[in-house]
N, CA, C and O atoms as a Maestro MAE file, in Angstrom:
{
 s_m_m2io_version
 :::
 2.0.0
}

f_m_ct {
 s_m_title
 :::
 protein
 m_atom[316] {
  # First column is atom index #
  i_m_mmod_type
  r_m_x_coord
  r_m_y_coord
  r_m_z_coord
  i_m_residue_number
  s_m_chain_name
  s_m_pdb_residue_name
  s_m_pdb_atom_name
  i_m_atomic_number
  :::
  1 25 60.257 153.625 84.903 1 A "UNK " " N  " 7
  2 3 61.360 152.754 85.191 1 A "UNK " " CA " 6
  3 2 60.958 151.318 84.945 1 A "UNK " " C  " 6
  4 15 61.737 150.563 84.362 1 A "UNK " " O  " 8
  5 25 59.797 150.918 85.358 2 A "UNK " " N  " 7
  6 3 59.324 149.563 85.135 2 A "UNK " " CA " 6
  7 2 59.330 149.181 83.680 2 A "UNK " " C  " 6
  8 15 59.733 148.076 83.315 2 A "UNK " " O  " 8
  9 25 58.877 150.106 82.843 3 A "UNK " " N  " 7
  10 3 58.810 149.826 81.431 3 A "UNK " " CA " 6
  11 2 60.248 149.746 80.822 3 A "UNK " " C  " 6
  12 15 60.487 148.949 79.915 3 A "UNK " " O  " 8
  13 25 61.160 150.542 81.307 4 A "UNK " " N  " 7
  14 3 62.537 150.463 80.855 4 A "UNK " " CA " 6
  15 2 63.134 149.119 81.234 4 A "UNK " " C  " 6
  16 15 63.776 148.454 80.421 4 A "UNK " " O  " 8
  17 25 62.905 148.724 82.512 5 A "UNK " " N  " 7
  18 3 63.439 147.497 83.022 5 A "UNK " " CA " 6
  19 2 62.858 146.307 82.199 5 A "UNK " " C  " 6
  20 15 63.594 145.371 81.883 5 A "UNK " " O  " 8
  21 25 61.624 146.337 81.873 6 A "UNK " " N  " 7
  22 3 60.968 145.294 81.062 6 A "UNK " " CA " 6
  23 2 61.573 145.223 79.671 6 A "UNK " " C  " 6
  24 15 61.889 144.150 79.157 6 A "UNK " " O  " 8
  25 25 61.719 146.365 79.097 7 A "UNK " " N  " 7
  26 3 62.324 146.431 77.694 7 A "UNK " " CA " 6
  27 2 63.712 145.797 77.741 7 A "UNK " " C  " 6
  28 15 64.005 144.910 76.938 7 A "UNK " " O  " 8
  29 25 64.554 146.224 78.646 8 A "UNK " " N  " 7
  30 3 65.932 145.738 78.765 8 A "UNK " " CA " 6
  31 2 65.980 144.223 79.123 8 A "UNK " " C  " 6
  32 15 66.785 143.454 78.597 8 A "UNK " " O  " 8
  33 25 65.084 143.857 80.032 9 A "UNK " " N  " 7
  34 3 65.001 142.465 80.462 9 A "UNK " " CA " 6
  35 2 64.697 141.482 79.321 9 A "UNK " " C  " 6
  36 15 65.264 140.392 79.253 9 A "UNK " " O  " 8
  37 25 63.763 141.908 78.406 10 A "UNK " " N  " 7
  38 3 63.393 141.029 77.316 10 A "UNK " " CA " 6
  39 2 64.477 140.940 76.231 10 A "UNK " " C  " 6
  40 15 64.360 140.149 75.294 10 A "UNK " " O  " 8
  41 25 65.508 141.739 76.363 11 A "UNK " " N  " 7
  42 3 66.684 141.594 75.473 11 A "UNK " " CA " 6
  43 2 67.581 140.464 75.864 11 A "UNK " " C  " 6
  44 15 68.392 140.015 75.054 11 A "UNK " " O  " 8
  45 25 67.463 139.977 77.099 12 A "UNK " " N  " 7
  46 3 68.249 138.915 77.680 12 A "UNK " " CA " 6
  47 2 69.730 139.084 77.462 12 A "UNK " " C  " 6
  48 15 70.416 138.177 76.991 12 A "UNK " " O  " 8
  49 25 70.208 140.241 77.806 13 A "UNK " " N  " 7
  50 3 71.633 140.558 77.665 13 A "UNK " " CA " 6
  51 2 72.404 139.847 78.701 13 A "UNK " " C  " 6
  52 15 71.886 139.566 79.782 13 A "UNK " " O  " 8
  53 25 73.634 139.544 78.409 14 A "UNK " " N  " 7
  54 3 74.504 138.833 79.320 14 A "UNK " " CA " 6
  55 2 75.260 139.802 80.158 14 A "UNK " " C  " 6
  56 15 76.491 139.830 80.180 14 A "UNK " " O  " 8
  57 25 74.455 140.636 80.883 15 A "UNK " " N  " 7
  58 3 75.007 141.722 81.700 15 A "UNK " " CA " 6
  59 2 74.105 141.878 82.935 15 A "UNK " " C  " 6
  60 15 72.977 141.385 82.959 15 A "UNK " " O  " 8
  61 25 74.605 142.550 83.924 16 A "UNK " " N  " 7
  62 3 73.839 142.876 85.096 16 A "UNK " " CA " 6
  63 2 73.538 144.364 85.017 16 A "UNK " " C  " 6
  64 15 74.454 145.186 84.989 16 A "UNK " " O  " 8
  65 25 72.233 144.719 84.981 17 A "UNK " " N  " 7
  66 3 71.809 146.118 84.831 17 A "UNK " " CA " 6
  67 2 70.916 146.450 86.017 17 A "UNK " " C  " 6
  68 15 69.927 145.767 86.280 17 A "UNK " " O  " 8
  69 25 71.282 147.513 86.726 18 A "UNK " " N  " 7
  70 3 70.549 147.940 87.896 18 A "UNK " " CA " 6
  71 2 70.003 149.329 87.620 18 A "UNK " " C  " 6
  72 15 70.782 150.233 87.316 18 A "UNK " " O  " 8
  73 25 68.723 149.533 87.712 19 A "UNK " " N  " 7
  74 3 68.095 150.867 87.592 19 A "UNK " " CA " 6
  75 2 67.726 151.359 88.964 19 A "UNK " " C  " 6
  76 15 67.240 150.614 89.816 19 A "UNK " " O  " 8
  77 25 67.967 152.621 89.149 20 A "UNK " " N  " 7
  78 3 67.579 153.201 90.491 20 A "UNK " " CA " 6
  79 2 67.212 154.634 90.250 20 A "UNK " " C  " 6
  80 15 67.437 155.171 89.165 20 A "UNK " " O  " 8
  81 25 66.655 155.245 91.241 21 A "UNK " " N  " 7
  82 3 66.297 156.645 91.214 21 A "UNK " " CA " 6
  83 2 65.933 157.129 92.609 21 A "UNK " " C  " 6
  84 15 66.428 156.637 93.623 21 A "UNK " " O  " 8
  85 25 65.041 158.119 92.613 22 A "UNK " " N  " 7
  86 3 64.614 158.721 93.921 22 A "UNK " " CA " 6
  87 2 63.210 159.237 93.804 22 A "UNK " " C  " 6
  88 15 62.840 159.880 92.822 22 A "UNK " " O  " 8
  89 25 62.419 158.940 94.840 23 A "UNK " " N  " 7
  90 3 61.100 159.560 94.852 23 A "UNK " " CA " 6
  91 2 61.131 160.995 95.298 23 A "UNK " " C  " 6
  92 15 60.256 161.791 94.956 23 A "UNK " " O  " 8
  93 25 62.180 161.327 96.089 24 A "UNK " " N  " 7
  94 3 62.402 162.721 96.573 24 A "UNK " " CA " 6
  95 2 63.618 163.217 95.854 24 A "UNK " " C  " 6
  96 15 64.676 162.593 95.932 24 A "UNK " " O  " 8
  97 25 63.505 164.321 95.155 25 A "UNK " " N  " 7
  98 3 64.608 164.852 94.308 25 A "UNK " " CA " 6
  99 2 65.889 164.974 95.107 25 A "UNK " " C  " 6
  100 15 65.835 165.191 96.318 25 A "UNK " " O  " 8
  101 25 67.038 164.842 94.468 26 A "UNK " " N  " 7
  102 3 68.305 164.905 95.092 26 A "UNK " " CA " 6
  103 2 68.619 166.248 95.701 26 A "UNK " " C  " 6
  104 15 69.497 166.335 96.559 26 A "UNK " " O  " 8
  105 25 67.969 167.252 95.309 27 A "UNK " " N  " 7
  106 3 68.206 168.642 95.840 27 A "UNK " " CA " 6
  107 2 67.475 168.835 97.124 27 A "UNK " " C  " 6
  108 15 67.747 169.823 97.807 27 A "UNK " " O  " 8
  109 25 66.563 167.974 97.517 28 A "UNK " " N  " 7
  110 3 65.814 168.046 98.745 28 A "UNK " " CA " 6
  111 2 66.628 167.455 99.895 28 A "UNK " " C  " 6
  112 15 67.316 166.453 99.701 28 A "UNK " " O  " 8
  113 25 66.567 168.040 101.064 29 A "UNK " " N  " 7
  114 3 67.409 167.569 102.176 29 A "UNK " " CA " 6
  115 2 66.951 166.230 102.670 29 A "UNK " " C  " 6
  116 15 67.738 165.546 103.325 29 A "UNK " " O  " 8
  117 25 65.734 165.799 102.407 30 A "UNK " " N  " 7
  118 3 65.174 164.525 102.787 30 A "UNK " " CA " 6
  119 2 65.253 163.456 101.655 30 A "UNK " " C  " 6
  120 15 64.553 162.444 101.692 30 A "UNK " " O  " 8
  121 25 66.081 163.702 100.706 31 A "UNK " " N  " 7
  122 3 66.097 162.848 99.539 31 A "UNK " " CA " 6
  123 2 66.544 161.372 99.922 31 A "UNK " " C  " 6
  124 15 67.238 161.135 100.911 31 A "UNK " " O  " 8
  125 25 66.119 160.486 99.118 32 A "UNK " " N  " 7
  126 3 66.536 159.112 99.213 32 A "UNK " " CA " 6
  127 2 67.479 158.701 98.057 32 A "UNK " " C  " 6
  128 15 67.789 157.522 97.886 32 A "UNK " " O  " 8
  129 25 67.910 159.663 97.301 33 A "UNK " " N  " 7
  130 3 68.738 159.459 96.103 33 A "UNK " " CA " 6
  131 2 69.997 158.800 96.460 33 A "UNK " " C  " 6
  132 15 70.293 157.746 95.896 33 A "UNK " " O  " 8
  133 25 70.821 159.357 97.407 34 A "UNK " " N  " 7
  134 3 72.097 158.810 97.741 34 A "UNK " " CA " 6
  135 2 72.048 157.404 98.309 34 A "UNK " " C  " 6
  136 15 72.877 156.565 97.958 34 A "UNK " " O  " 8
  137 25 71.093 157.139 99.176 35 A "UNK " " N  " 7
  138 3 70.860 155.829 99.734 35 A "UNK " " CA " 6
  139 2 70.553 154.818 98.619 35 A "UNK " " C  " 6
  140 15 71.108 153.719 98.586 35 A "UNK " " O  " 8
  141 25 69.679 155.208 97.731 36 A "UNK " " N  " 7
  142 3 69.351 154.319 96.630 36 A "UNK " " CA " 6
  143 2 70.551 154.042 95.736 36 A "UNK " " C  " 6
  144 15 70.775 152.902 95.328 36 A "UNK " " O  " 8
  145 25 71.306 155.060 95.435 37 A "UNK " " N  " 7
  146 3 72.477 154.880 94.562 37 A "UNK " " CA " 6
  147 2 73.529 153.943 95.238 37 A "UNK " " C  " 6
  148 15 74.090 153.053 94.599 37 A "UNK " " O  " 8
  149 25 73.767 154.181 96.551 38 A "UNK " " N  " 7
  150 3 74.689 153.316 97.334 38 A "UNK " " CA " 6
  151 2 74.217 151.917 97.317 38 A "UNK " " C  " 6
  152 15 75.000 151.013 97.027 38 A "UNK " " O  " 8
  153 25 72.949 151.681 97.617 39 A "UNK " " N  " 7
  154 3 72.405 150.348 97.671 39 A "UNK " " CA " 6
  155 2 72.495 149.616 96.315 39 A "UNK " " C  " 6
  156 15 72.803 148.426 96.250 39 A "UNK " " O  " 8
  157 25 72.222 150.357 95.260 40 A "UNK " " N  " 7
  158 3 72.317 149.832 93.918 40 A "UNK " " CA " 6
  159 2 73.740 149.400 93.577 40 A "UNK " " C  " 6
  160 15 73.951 148.323 93.020 40 A "UNK " " O  " 8
  161 25 74.720 150.250 93.915 41 A "UNK " " N  " 7
  162 3 76.091 149.936 93.614 41 A "UNK " " CA " 6
  163 2 76.555 148.677 94.431 41 A "UNK " " C  " 6
  164 15 77.295 147.836 93.920 41 A "UNK " " O  " 8
  165 25 76.113 148.585 95.660 42 A "UNK " " N  " 7
  166 3 76.460 147.435 96.448 42 A "UNK " " CA " 6
  167 2 75.724 146.168 96.004 42 A "UNK " " C  " 6
  168 15 76.254 145.067 96.151 42 A "UNK " " O  " 8
  169 25 74.531 146.307 95.472 43 A "UNK " " N  " 7
  170 3 73.794 145.153 94.946 43 A "UNK " " CA " 6
  171 2 74.473 144.519 93.722 43 A "UNK " " C  " 6
  172 15 74.378 143.314 93.487 43 A "UNK " " O  " 8
  173 25 75.168 145.384 92.944 44 A "UNK " " N  " 7
  174 3 75.837 144.872 91.761 44 A "UNK " " CA " 6
  175 2 76.802 143.742 92.054 44 A "UNK " " C  " 6
  176 15 76.992 142.864 91.211 44 A "UNK " " O  " 8
  177 25 77.426 143.741 93.246 45 A "UNK " " N  " 7
  178 3 78.382 142.748 93.607 45 A "UNK " " CA " 6
  179 2 77.826 141.370 93.780 45 A "UNK " " C  " 6
  180 15 78.553 140.384 93.655 45 A "UNK " " O  " 8
  181 25 76.532 141.278 94.070 46 A "UNK " " N  " 7
  182 3 75.908 139.964 94.380 46 A "UNK " " CA " 6
  183 2 74.863 139.514 93.417 46 A "UNK " " C  " 6
  184 15 74.361 138.397 93.540 46 A "UNK " " O  " 8
  185 25 74.497 140.365 92.423 47 A "UNK " " N  " 7
  186 3 73.456 139.981 91.484 47 A "UNK " " CA " 6
  187 2 73.960 139.242 90.309 47 A "UNK " " C  " 6
  188 15 75.073 139.513 89.857 47 A "UNK " " O  " 8
  189 25 73.191 138.296 89.766 48 A "UNK " " N  " 7
  190 3 73.489 137.570 88.558 48 A "UNK " " CA " 6
  191 2 73.109 138.426 87.331 48 A "UNK " " C  " 6
  192 15 72.442 139.453 87.460 48 A "UNK " " O  " 8
  193 25 73.526 138.002 86.197 49 A "UNK " " N  " 7
  194 3 73.067 138.681 84.967 49 A "UNK " " CA " 6
  195 2 71.549 138.830 84.975 49 A "UNK " " C  " 6
  196 15 70.818 137.909 85.340 49 A "UNK " " O  " 8
  197 25 71.105 139.982 84.575 50 A "UNK " " N  " 7
  198 3 69.683 140.233 84.593 50 A "UNK " " CA " 6
  199 2 69.453 141.772 84.745 50 A "UNK " " C  " 6
  200 15 70.398 142.556 84.831 50 A "UNK " " O  " 8
  201 25 68.164 142.154 84.772 51 A "UNK " " N  " 7
  202 3 67.848 143.533 84.963 51 A "UNK " " CA " 6
  203 2 67.015 143.719 86.235 51 A "UNK " " C  " 6
  204 15 66.064 142.977 86.478 51 A "UNK " " O  " 8
  205 25 67.376 144.691 87.021 52 A "UNK " " N  " 7
  206 3 66.827 144.872 88.352 52 A "UNK " " CA " 6
  207 2 66.484 146.373 88.542 52 A "UNK " " C  " 6
  208 15 67.091 147.272 87.961 52 A "UNK " " O  " 8
  209 25 65.457 146.566 89.409 53 A "UNK " " N  " 7
  210 3 65.204 147.863 89.947 53 A "UNK " " CA " 6
  211 2 65.548 147.820 91.452 53 A "UNK " " C  " 6
  212 15 65.101 146.927 92.172 53 A "UNK " " O  " 8
  213 25 66.330 148.776 91.902 54 A "UNK " " N  " 7
  214 3 66.739 148.866 93.274 54 A "UNK " " CA " 6
  215 2 66.216 150.211 93.835 54 A "UNK " " C  " 6
  216 15 66.615 151.291 93.400 54 A "UNK " " O  " 8
  217 25 65.322 150.090 94.804 55 A "UNK " " N  " 7
  218 3 64.722 151.313 95.380 55 A "UNK " " CA " 6
  219 2 64.404 151.019 96.886 55 A "UNK " " C  " 6
  220 15 63.883 149.960 97.236 55 A "UNK " " O  " 8
  221 25 64.734 151.979 97.721 56 A "UNK " " N  " 7
  222 3 64.373 151.946 99.146 56 A "UNK " " CA " 6
  223 2 64.821 150.634 99.842 56 A "UNK " " C  " 6
  224 15 64.092 150.046 100.641 56 A "UNK " " O  " 8
  225 25 66.045 150.211 99.499 57 A "UNK " " N  " 7
  226 3 66.561 149.010 100.167 57 A "UNK " " CA " 6
  227 2 65.999 147.685 99.678 57 A "UNK " " C  " 6
  228 15 66.161 146.655 100.333 57 A "UNK " " O  " 8
  229 25 65.356 147.714 98.554 58 A "UNK " " N  " 7
  230 3 64.782 146.460 98.003 58 A "UNK " " CA " 6
  231 2 65.260 146.313 96.569 58 A "UNK " " C  " 6
  232 15 65.502 147.290 95.860 58 A "UNK " " O  " 8
  233 25 65.393 144.988 96.150 59 A "UNK " " N  " 7
  234 3 65.827 144.673 94.839 59 A "UNK " " CA " 6
  235 2 64.653 143.909 94.168 59 A "UNK " " C  " 6
  236 15 64.122 142.932 94.696 59 A "UNK " " O  " 8
  237 25 64.294 144.410 92.997 60 A "UNK " " N  " 7
  238 3 63.188 143.804 92.238 60 A "UNK " " CA " 6
  239 2 63.702 143.295 90.857 60 A "UNK " " C  " 6
  240 15 64.396 144.010 90.134 60 A "UNK " " O  " 8
  241 25 63.344 142.081 90.538 61 A "UNK " " N  " 7
  242 3 63.633 141.522 89.206 61 A "UNK " " CA " 6
  243 2 62.726 142.232 88.218 61 A "UNK " " C  " 6
  244 15 61.598 142.584 88.561 61 A "UNK " " O  " 8
  245 25 63.206 142.452 86.978 62 A "UNK " " N  " 7
  246 3 62.443 143.222 85.977 62 A "UNK " " CA " 6
  247 2 61.065 142.643 85.647 62 A "UNK " " C  " 6
  248 15 60.156 143.367 85.242 62 A "UNK " " O  " 8
  249 25 60.924 141.308 85.829 63 A "UNK " " N  " 7
  250 3 59.606 140.758 85.503 63 A "UNK " " CA " 6
  251 2 58.747 140.445 86.723 63 A "UNK " " C  " 6
  252 15 57.791 139.673 86.642 63 A "UNK " " O  " 8
  253 25 59.105 141.062 87.869 64 A "UNK " " N  " 7
  254 3 58.313 140.877 89.060 64 A "UNK " " CA " 6
  255 2 58.294 142.168 89.878 64 A "UNK " " C  " 6
  256 15 58.644 142.183 91.058 64 A "UNK " " O  " 8
  257 25 57.881 143.235 89.227 65 A "UNK " " N  " 7
  258 3 57.835 144.546 89.839 65 A "UNK " " CA " 6
  259 2 56.776 145.444 89.213 65 A "UNK " " C  " 6
  260 15 56.530 145.408 88.007 65 A "UNK " " O  " 8
  261 25 56.154 146.256 90.079 66 A "UNK " " N  " 7
  262 3 55.212 147.257 89.595 66 A "UNK " " CA " 6
  263 2 55.426 148.532 90.475 66 A "UNK " " C  " 6
  264 15 55.955 148.477 91.585 66 A "UNK " " O  " 8
  265 25 54.987 149.658 89.909 67 A "UNK " " N  " 7
  266 3 55.027 150.890 90.712 67 A "UNK " " CA " 6
  267 2 53.616 151.127 91.276 67 A "UNK " " C  " 6
  268 15 52.662 151.266 90.511 67 A "UNK " " O  " 8
  269 25 53.488 151.171 92.545 68 A "UNK " " N  " 7
  270 3 52.234 151.438 93.188 68 A "UNK " " CA " 6
  271 2 52.101 152.958 93.350 68 A "UNK " " C  " 6
  272 15 52.688 153.556 94.252 68 A "UNK " " O  " 8
  273 25 51.343 153.541 92.486 69 A "UNK " " N  " 7
  274 3 51.230 155.026 92.448 69 A "UNK " " CA " 6
  275 2 50.488 155.576 93.717 69 A "UNK " " C  " 6
  276 15 50.777 156.673 94.195 69 A "UNK " " O  " 8
  277 25 49.573 154.808 94.207 70 A "UNK " " N  " 7
  278 3 48.758 155.257 95.323 70 A "UNK " " CA " 6
  279 2 49.637 155.310 96.589 70 A "UNK " " C  " 6
  280 15 49.403 156.155 97.453 70 A "UNK " " O  " 8
  281 25 50.626 154.440 96.713 71 A "UNK " " N  " 7
  282 3 51.489 154.459 97.873 71 A "UNK " " CA " 6
  283 2 52.910 154.919 97.538 71 A "UNK " " C  " 6
  284 15 53.793 154.891 98.395 71 A "UNK " " O  " 8
  285 25 53.122 155.331 96.317 72 A "UNK " " N  " 7
  286 3 54.353 155.910 95.822 72 A "UNK " " CA " 6
  287 2 55.589 155.027 96.206 72 A "UNK " " C  " 6
  288 15 56.539 155.442 96.870 72 A "UNK " " O  " 8
  289 25 55.459 153.750 95.704 73 A "UNK " " N  " 7
  290 3 56.579 152.808 95.967 73 A "UNK " " CA " 6
  291 2 56.606 151.695 94.914 73 A "UNK " " C  " 6
  292 15 55.642 151.499 94.174 73 A "UNK " " O  " 8
  293 25 57.678 151.006 94.865 74 A "UNK " " N  " 7
  294 3 57.799 149.813 94.021 74 A "UNK " " CA " 6
  295 2 57.475 148.615 94.862 74 A "UNK " " C  " 6
  296 15 57.774 148.588 96.056 74 A "UNK " " O  " 8
  297 25 56.865 147.619 94.255 75 A "UNK " " N  " 7
  298 3 56.503 146.378 94.992 75 A "UNK " " CA " 6
  299 2 56.533 145.218 94.007 75 A "UNK " " C  " 6
  300 15 56.430 145.423 92.798 75 A "UNK " " O  " 8
  301 25 56.672 144.008 94.519 76 A "UNK " " N  " 7
  302 3 56.646 142.832 93.635 76 A "UNK " " CA " 6
  303 2 55.214 142.537 93.173 76 A "UNK " " C  " 6
  304 15 54.222 142.809 93.849 76 A "UNK " " O  " 8
  305 25 55.185 141.948 91.947 77 A "UNK " " N  " 7
  306 3 53.890 141.511 91.435 77 A "UNK " " CA " 6
  307 2 53.331 140.396 92.255 77 A "UNK " " C  " 6
  308 15 52.138 140.363 92.554 77 A "UNK " " O  " 8
  309 25 54.221 139.447 92.635 78 A "UNK " " N  " 7
  310 3 53.873 138.313 93.454 78 A "UNK " " CA " 6
  311 2 54.657 138.377 94.770 78 A "UNK " " C  " 6
  312 15 55.778 138.884 94.807 78 A "UNK " " O  " 8
  313 25 54.093 137.891 95.784 79 A "UNK " " N  " 7
  314 3 54.758 137.935 97.110 79 A "UNK " " CA " 6
  315 2 55.321 136.598 97.493 79 A "UNK " " C  " 6
  316 15 55.908 136.459 98.566 79 A "UNK " " O  " 8
  :::
 }
 m_bond[315] {
  # First column is bond index #
  i_m_from
  i_m_to
  i_m_order
  :::
  1 1 2 1
  2 2 3 1
  3 3 4 2
  4 3 5 1
  5 5 6 1
  6 6 7 1
  7 7 8 2
  8 7 9 1
  9 9 10 1
  10 10 11 1
  11 11 12 2
  12 11 13 1
  13 13 14 1
  14 14 15 1
  15 15 16 2
  16 15 17 1
  17 17 18 1
  18 18 19 1
  19 19 20 2
  20 19 21 1
  21 21 22 1
  22 22 23 1
  23 23 24 2
  24 23 25 1
  25 25 26 1
  26 26 27 1
  27 27 28 2
  28 27 29 1
  29 29 30 1
  30 30 31 1
  31 31 32 2
  32 31 33 1
  33 33 34 1
  34 34 35 1
  35 35 36 2
  36 35 37 1
  37 37 38 1
  38 38 39 1
  39 39 40 2
  40 39 41 1
  41 41 42 1
  42 42 43 1
  43 43 44 2
  44 43 45 1
  45 45 46 1
  46 46 47 1
  47 47 48 2
  48 47 49 1
  49 49 50 1
  50 50 51 1
  51 51 52 2
  52 51 53 1
  53 53 54 1
  54 54 55 1
  55 55 56 2
  56 55 57 1
  57 57 58 1
  58 58 59 1
  59 59 60 2
  60 59 61 1
  61 61 62 1
  62 62 63 1
  63 63 64 2
  64 63 65 1
  65 65 66 1
  66 66 67 1
  67 67 68 2
  68 67 69 1
  69 69 70 1
  70 70 71 1
  71 71 72 2
  72 71 73 1
  73 73 74 1
  74 74 75 1
  75 75 76 2
  76 75 77 1
  77 77 78 1
  78 78 79 1
  79 79 80 2
  80 79 81 1
  81 81 82 1
  82 82 83 1
  83 83 84 2
  84 83 85 1
  85 85 86 1
  86 86 87 1
  87 87 88 2
  88 87 89 1
  89 89 90 1
  90 90 91 1
  91 91 92 2
  92 91 93 1
  93 93 94 1
  94 94 95 1
  95 95 96 2
  96 95 97 1
  97 97 98 1
  98 98 99 1
  99 99 100 2
  100 99 101 1
  101 101 102 1
  102 102 103 1
  103 103 104 2
  104 103 105 1
  105 105 106 1
  106 106 107 1
  107 107 108 2
  108 107 109 1
  109 109 110 1
  110 110 111 1
  111 111 112 2
  112 111 113 1
  113 113 114 1
  114 114 115 1
  115 115 116 2
  116 115 117 1
  117 117 118 1
  118 118 119 1
  119 119 120 2
  120 119 121 1
  121 121 122 1
  122 122 123 1
  123 123 124 2
  124 123 125 1
  125 125 126 1
  126 126 127 1
  127 127 128 2
  128 127 129 1
  129 129 130 1
  130 130 131 1
  131 131 132 2
  132 131 133 1
  133 133 134 1
  134 134 135 1
  135 135 136 2
  136 135 137 1
  137 137 138 1
  138 138 139 1
  139 139 140 2
  140 139 141 1
  141 141 142 1
  142 142 143 1
  143 143 144 2
  144 143 145 1
  145 145 146 1
  146 146 147 1
  147 147 148 2
  148 147 149 1
  149 149 150 1
  150 150 151 1
  151 151 152 2
  152 151 153 1
  153 153 154 1
  154 154 155 1
  155 155 156 2
  156 155 157 1
  157 157 158 1
  158 158 159 1
  159 159 160 2
  160 159 161 1
  161 161 162 1
  162 162 163 1
  163 163 164 2
  164 163 165 1
  165 165 166 1
  166 166 167 1
  167 167 168 2
  168 167 169 1
  169 169 170 1
  170 170 171 1
  171 171 172 2
  172 171 173 1
  173 173 174 1
  174 174 175 1
  175 175 176 2
  176 175 177 1
  177 177 178 1
  178 178 179 1
  179 179 180 2
  180 179 181 1
  181 181 182 1
  182 182 183 1
  183 183 184 2
  184 183 185 1
  185 185 186 1
  186 186 187 1
  187 187 188 2
  188 187 189 1
  189 189 190 1
  190 190 191 1
  191 191 192 2
  192 191 193 1
  193 193 194 1
  194 194 195 1
  195 195 196 2
  196 195 197 1
  197 197 198 1
  198 198 199 1
  199 199 200 2
  200 199 201 1
  201 201 202 1
  202 202 203 1
  203 203 204 2
  204 203 205 1
  205 205 206 1
  206 206 207 1
  207 207 208 2
  208 207 209 1
  209 209 210 1
  210 210 211 1
  211 211 212 2
  212 211 213 1
  213 213 214 1
  214 214 215 1
  215 215 216 2
  216 215 217 1
  217 217 218 1
  218 218 219 1
  219 219 220 2
  220 219 221 1
  221 221 222 1
  222 222 223 1
  223 223 224 2
  224 223 225 1
  225 225 226 1
  226 226 227 1
  227 227 228 2
  228 227 229 1
  229 229 230 1
  230 230 231 1
  231 231 232 2
  232 231 233 1
  233 233 234 1
  234 234 235 1
  235 235 236 2
  236 235 237 1
  237 237 238 1
  238 238 239 1
  239 239 240 2
  240 239 241 1
  241 241 242 1
  242 242 243 1
  243 243 244 2
  244 243 245 1
  245 245 246 1
  246 246 247 1
  247 247 248 2
  248 247 249 1
  249 249 250 1
  250 250 251 1
  251 251 252 2
  252 251 253 1
  253 253 254 1
  254 254 255 1
  255 255 256 2
  256 255 257 1
  257 257 258 1
  258 258 259 1
  259 259 260 2
  260 259 261 1
  261 261 262 1
  262 262 263 1
  263 263 264 2
  264 263 265 1
  265 265 266 1
  266 266 267 1
  267 267 268 2
  268 267 269 1
  269 269 270 1
  270 270 271 1
  271 271 272 2
  272 271 273 1
  273 273 274 1
  274 274 275 1
  275 275 276 2
  276 275 277 1
  277 277 278 1
  278 278 279 1
  279 279 280 2
  280 279 281 1
  281 281 282 1
  282 282 283 1
  283 283 284 2
  284 283 285 1
  285 285 286 1
  286 286 287 1
  287 287 288 2
  288 287 289 1
  289 289 290 1
  290 290 291 1
  291 291 292 2
  292 291 293 1
  293 293 294 1
  294 294 295 1
  295 295 296 2
  296 295 297 1
  297 297 298 1
  298 298 299 1
  299 299 300 2
  300 299 301 1
  301 301 302 1
  302 302 303 1
  303 303 304 2
  304 303 305 1
  305 305 306 1
  306 306 307 1
  307 307 308 2
  308 307 309 1
  309 309 310 1
  310 310 311 1
  311 311 312 2
  312 311 313 1
  313 313 314 1
  314 314 315 1
  315 315 316 2
  :::
 }
}
């Protein structure tokens, strides 16, 4: 997802693009898929043109995000 966001971000499209997903599959009763989708859709109303990753109630700009595999989460490159 980070690589996709970076690729799209470098195109500098005059659009707002939000990528989201789920760490727990949508078929699992403990999934975070619906929450992430709802948050992403709501975020669209307030975001400027650009590419974003929206996961677990957080919004990350395409050029300030990484996936922390050891903790299974997305986080900013800089704090």
